[in-house]
C-alpha positions as CSV (number, residue, x, y, z in Angstrom):
1,M,-26.6,-13.6,-35.6
2,I,-26.4,-15.7,-32.2
3,R,-29.0,-18.0,-32.3
4,P,-32.3,-18.9,-30.1
5,L,-31.6,-21.2,-27.9
6,I,-28.2,-21.8,-28.6
7,L,-27.1,-19.0,-26.1
8,L,-28.7,-20.7,-23.4
9,L,-26.6,-24.2,-23.8
10,T,-23.1,-22.5,-23.9
11,G,-26.8,-41.2,-16.5
12,L,-27.7,-44.5,-16.9
13,L,-30.2,-44.7,-19.1
14,V,-33.8,-45.6,-17.7
15,A,-36.1,-48.6,-18.9
16,L,-39.9,-47.3,-19.6
17,P,-42.4,-50.0,-19.3
18,A,-45.2,-49.9,-22.3
19,S,-47.7,-48.7,-19.9
20,A,-45.9,-45.6,-18.2
21,T,-47.6,-42.5,-18.7
22,M,-45.2,-40.0,-19.4
23,S,-45.1,-36.0,-19.5
24,Q,-46.3,-34.8,-23.3
25,P,-46.4,-31.5,-24.8
26,P,-49.2,-29.7,-24.8
27,A,-51.9,-30.9,-27.0
28,V,-53.3,-28.5,-30.3
29,A,-55.5,-30.8,-32.2
30,D,-58.5,-29.1,-30.7
31,A,-57.3,-25.5,-29.7
32,P,-58.9,-23.2,-31.4
33,P,-56.9,-20.3,-33.9
34,G,-55.1,-18.1,-31.9
35,P,-51.8,-18.2,-29.9
36,P,-50.2,-21.2,-28.8
37,P,-51.7,-23.0,-25.6
38,S,-50.6,-22.7,-22.3
39,G,-47.2,-24.3,-21.4
40,W,-46.1,-23.4,-25.2
41,V,-43.8,-20.3,-24.1
42,H,-41.9,-18.1,-26.4
43,T,-38.7,-17.6,-26.4
44,Q,-36.7,-14.4,-27.8
45,I,-33.1,-14.6,-26.5
46,N,-31.8,-11.6,-29.3
47,E,-33.9,-8.7,-28.7
48,D,-32.6,-7.5,-31.8
49,T,-33.8,-10.1,-33.7
50,T,-36.7,-9.9,-35.6
51,P,-39.3,-12.9,-33.6
52,T,-40.4,-15.7,-35.6
53,R,-44.4,-15.6,-35.2
54,F,-46.1,-18.7,-33.6
55,S,-49.3,-19.6,-33.5
56,V,-52.5,-22.3,-33.9
57,V,-53.7,-22.4,-37.2
58,R,-56.6,-25.1,-38.9
59,D,-55.0,-27.3,-41.2
60,H,-57.8,-29.8,-42.7
61,G,-59.6,-28.9,-40.0
62,E,-57.0,-30.0,-37.0
63,G,-55.2,-27.5,-34.8
64,V,-51.7,-27.5,-35.3
65,I,-48.7,-24.9,-34.3
66,Q,-47.8,-22.6,-36.6
67,A,-44.4,-20.7,-37.5
68,R,-43.7,-18.3,-40.0
69,S,-40.0,-16.3,-40.3
70,E,-38.9,-13.3,-42.6
71,A,-35.3,-12.8,-41.6
72,G,-36.1,-13.9,-37.8
73,A,-35.4,-16.0,-35.5
74,S,-37.3,-17.1,-32.1
75,S,-38.5,-20.6,-30.5
76,L,-41.3,-21.9,-28.9
77,V,-40.1,-23.7,-25.6
78,H,-42.0,-26.1,-23.4
79,T,-40.2,-27.5,-20.1
80,L,-42.0,-30.9,-19.4
81,S,-43.5,-31.6,-16.0
82,A,-41.5,-34.5,-15.3
83,P,-38.5,-36.0,-17.1
84,V,-39.0,-37.8,-19.7
85,P,-36.2,-41.2,-20.1
86,A,-34.2,-41.2,-22.9
87,S,-35.6,-44.4,-24.2
88,A,-38.4,-42.9,-25.6
89,Q,-39.3,-42.3,-28.6
90,L,-40.3,-38.7,-29.9
91,R,-43.0,-38.9,-32.5
92,W,-44.2,-35.3,-35.0
93,R,-45.3,-34.4,-38.3
94,W,-44.2,-31.5,-40.1
95,K,-44.4,-29.3,-43.2
96,V,-43.1,-26.0,-44.6
97,S,-43.5,-23.8,-47.2
98,N,-40.1,-24.1,-48.8
99,A,-36.2,-25.4,-47.7
100,V,-34.4,-22.0,-46.9
101,P,-31.5,-21.4,-49.4
102,G,-27.9,-21.7,-48.2
103,S,-28.7,-23.5,-44.7
104,D,-25.7,-25.7,-44.0
105,M,-24.5,-26.1,-40.5
106,A,-20.8,-26.1,-41.2
107,H,-21.2,-21.9,-40.9
108,K,-23.0,-19.8,-38.5
109,A,-23.5,-17.6,-41.6
110,T,-25.8,-20.3,-42.7
111,D,-27.1,-21.8,-39.8
112,D,-30.8,-21.5,-40.5
113,Y,-33.7,-24.2,-41.0
114,A,-36.8,-24.1,-42.1
115,A,-37.6,-26.4,-39.7
116,R,-36.2,-27.5,-35.9
117,V,-37.2,-29.7,-33.4
118,Y,-35.2,-29.6,-30.3
119,V,-35.1,-32.1,-27.7
120,F,-33.2,-30.6,-24.3
121,F,-31.5,-33.3,-21.9
122,D,-30.1,-33.4,-18.5
123,L,-26.6,-34.2,-18.6
124,S,-24.6,-34.6,-15.5
125,R,-22.9,-31.9,-14.9
126,D,-19.4,-33.8,-13.9
127,K,-19.8,-34.8,-17.7
128,L,-18.9,-31.7,-19.0
129,S,-15.7,-30.0,-18.9
130,L,-14.5,-27.1,-16.7
131,V,-15.1,-24.5,-19.5
132,D,-18.7,-25.7,-20.1
133,R,-19.4,-25.7,-16.5
134,I,-18.7,-22.2,-16.2
135,K,-20.6,-21.8,-19.4
136,I,-23.8,-23.3,-18.1
137,D,-23.4,-22.1,-14.7
138,A,-22.7,-18.0,-16.1
139,A,-26.0,-19.0,-18.7
140,R,-28.3,-20.0,-15.5
141,T,-27.4,-17.5,-13.4
142,L,-28.3,-14.9,-16.5
143,W,-31.5,-16.5,-17.5
144,G,-32.5,-17.4,-14.2
145,A,-34.1,-20.9,-15.3
146,E,-32.4,-24.6,-14.9
147,L,-31.0,-24.5,-18.4
148,P,-30.2,-27.4,-20.2
149,T,-26.8,-29.2,-19.9
150,A,-27.3,-30.7,-24.2
151,A,-29.8,-31.0,-26.6
152,L,-30.4,-32.7,-30.2
153,C,-31.4,-30.3,-33.0
154,Y,-33.4,-32.2,-36.0
155,V,-33.9,-30.1,-38.7
156,W,-35.0,-29.5,-42.5
157,G,-31.9,-28.3,-43.9
158,T,-30.7,-28.1,-47.5
159,K,-27.0,-28.5,-48.2
160,N,-26.1,-31.0,-45.6
161,A,-27.4,-34.7,-46.3
162,I,-29.8,-36.1,-44.9
163,G,-28.8,-38.5,-41.7
164,S,-25.9,-36.0,-41.4
165,I,-24.7,-35.1,-37.3
166,G,-22.7,-32.3,-36.1
167,P,-22.3,-29.8,-33.8
168,N,-24.1,-26.5,-34.1
169,P,-21.5,-24.0,-35.4
170,Y,-22.3,-21.9,-32.2
171,T,-21.4,-24.4,-29.5
172,D,-21.2,-28.2,-29.2
173,R,-23.7,-28.6,-26.5
174,V,-26.1,-28.7,-29.7
175,R,-25.6,-31.7,-32.0
176,M,-27.4,-31.1,-35.2
177,I,-29.7,-34.2,-37.0
178,V,-30.8,-33.7,-40.7
179,L,-33.9,-34.8,-41.1
180,E,-35.0,-33.5,-44.1
181,R,-33.2,-31.8,-47.3
182,G,-34.3,-29.3,-49.7
183,N,-38.2,-28.8,-51.8
184,A,-39.0,-32.3,-52.6
185,R,-41.1,-33.1,-49.9
186,S,-42.0,-29.6,-49.1
187,G,-45.7,-28.3,-49.0
188,Q,-46.7,-32.0,-48.0
189,W,-46.9,-33.3,-44.0
190,V,-43.9,-36.0,-43.5
191,M,-44.1,-37.8,-40.3
192,E,-41.1,-38.5,-38.5
193,Q,-40.0,-40.7,-35.8
194,R,-37.1,-41.1,-33.5
195,D,-35.1,-43.2,-31.2
196,L,-33.7,-40.9,-28.8
197,A,-31.2,-42.7,-27.0
198,A,-29.5,-44.2,-30.2
199,D,-29.7,-40.4,-31.4
200,F,-27.8,-38.8,-28.7
201,K,-25.7,-41.9,-28.4
202,A,-24.1,-41.4,-32.1
203,A,-24.1,-37.6,-31.7
204,F,-22.6,-37.0,-28.0
205,G,-20.8,-40.4,-28.1
206,E,-22.7,-41.7,-24.6
207,D,-25.8,-42.6,-23.2
208,A,-28.7,-40.2,-23.1
209,P,-29.9,-38.8,-19.9
210,P,-33.7,-37.8,-18.9
211,V,-35.0,-35.2,-21.7
212,T,-36.5,-31.9,-20.4
213,G,-38.0,-30.1,-22.7
214,I,-38.5,-29.7,-26.2
215,A,-38.6,-26.7,-28.3
216,L,-39.9,-25.7,-31.8
217,G,-38.3,-23.4,-34.2
218,A,-38.0,-21.7,-37.9
219,D,-35.7,-19.5,-38.3
220,T,-33.9,-17.3,-41.2
221,D,-32.1,-14.5,-39.7
222,N,-28.5,-15.0,-41.1
223,T,-29.8,-15.6,-44.8
224,G,-32.8,-13.4,-45.1
225,A,-35.2,-15.6,-46.3
226,E,-38.9,-16.2,-45.6
227,V,-40.5,-20.0,-44.4
228,E,-43.3,-21.3,-42.4
229,A,-43.7,-24.1,-40.9
230,R,-45.9,-26.2,-39.7
231,F,-46.0,-28.7,-36.7
232,A,-48.6,-31.6,-35.3
233,D,-48.6,-34.6,-33.2
234,I,-45.5,-34.2,-31.2
235,R,-45.7,-36.9,-28.6
236,F,-43.0,-39.3,-26.6
237,E,-44.4,-43.3,-26.5
238,A,-42.7,-46.2,-25.1
239,P,-40.4,-47.9,-27.4
240,A,-41.4,-50.9,-30.0
241,Q,-41.4,-53.9,-27.9
């Protein structure tokens, strides 16, 4: 099954003063239960796939984004109002009901994850191969949007070791980074903080361009599993001084 967002993804690093105000994903902590607030857009590329269901739920009195996947896949996307320099840190919390059995970045048939956080970058076209330029131009024409040319995908996996980095089995324009693995911490909130510039360098071997968007997901369309993921406190921050 072709992945959501993977179809879409067929500079110098800018220093960020600590006092700078960055564009942020829409907050949900005070949002009422129900659909995600304006600014979060449900994206389902393959209409033959059961969509992941996204909603705001209360967790210990706080609004969080919930993603429920039952042999399905789709994503919740936010396009930033202004690009964020890649020198920023990205922080969030996530929690999963269970890891997806067989989750493995090496194969298309096992490209399912209990939780995903995508970070989109606008890599200059002149850094892309001719084949990649043709693919991204075709995708932008088809979907009628300024689609990202590169992405990091942070995942809660199963088979791959924590810290593993590799290309997505559908496209090398997306690089996977395994942050959590298995069920040792399922059912509990886990805080993550990532140095986006360092991660991009490790994944792509070059300096990171600005960040243009973010997406959340939980997908089980390949393995037929069921999972619930929750996301909270998603925020870009200035690098530590």
